[in-house]
C-alpha positions, 0 to 999 in steps of 0.5 A: 500499498501507498499512502499519498496526501489527500486533495479532497476535504482534507489538506495535511499540512505541508510538511507531512504531505511531503513526507508522506511523498518523500516516502514514495522513494522507499516504500518503492524499496520495499517493496522491490526488495521483496518481490527479488528475495521473493517475501510475501508480505500479505497481510490478513483481509478481514471482512471487515477489509473486503466490505469496505474495500468493495463499496469504496469502489462502487461509491468513488464510480458513483462519485466520480459519474456524478462529479463530472455531470457537476464541472463547469468551464467559467469565461475566465479560461483561457484555452490553455489546455493545462487541464486537457494536458494534467487529465489522466483519462482524457475526459477533456477535448478543446472545441470551438467552443471552449474545454468540453467535459467527456463522461468518464471523469476519474475524480482526481480534480487534476483539472481543477487545482492545475486552471490558472484561471480558476477557471473550472469550478464543479457546480454541486460539491465546492465542499470538498475543494482544497481552499489554497489547491493541491499541487503535488509540485509545491509539496516536493518542495517543501522539507519533509516534517515526520515530527507532524503526524495526523492524528484522529482515530481514521488516520492511525494508518497512516500514522502506522505507515509512516512510522514504518517508512521511517524506522526501517526503511 
C-alpha cells in the first residue's frame, strides 16, 4: 500500500504531505526487495476490509460520475489546455467553444487544481475542493516533517505507515 497526501476535504500539513511523497522511493525499494527475495508480505484481509473496499470502489465510481456532471468551465477560461494535459483519462477536449467535459471522469480533480484562472469549478461539490489548492510540485519543494503526524482514529493507518517506513527504511 502507498499513502499520498489527500486532494479533497482535508489538507495535510505541508511538511506531512512532503513526508508522504518522500516515502514513495522507500516504499518502492521495500516492494522491489520483497519481490526479488521471494518474500510474501500480506496482511490478513478481514471481512470489514473486503466490505469497505467493495463499497469504496462502488461509491468512487458513482461519485466520479456525479462529480463529472457538476464540472463547469466558466468564461475565465483562457484555453491554455493545462487541464487537458493534466487529465489522466482524457476526459477533456478543446473545441471551438472552449473546454468540453466528456463522460469518463476519474475524479482526480487535476482539471480544477491545475487551471491557472480557476475557470473550472464544480456546481455542487465545492465543499470537497481544498481552499488553497493541491500541488504535488509545491509539496516536493517543502522539507519533509516527521514530527507532524495526522491525528484521529481514521488516521491511525497513516501514522503506522509513516512509522514503519521511517523506522525501517
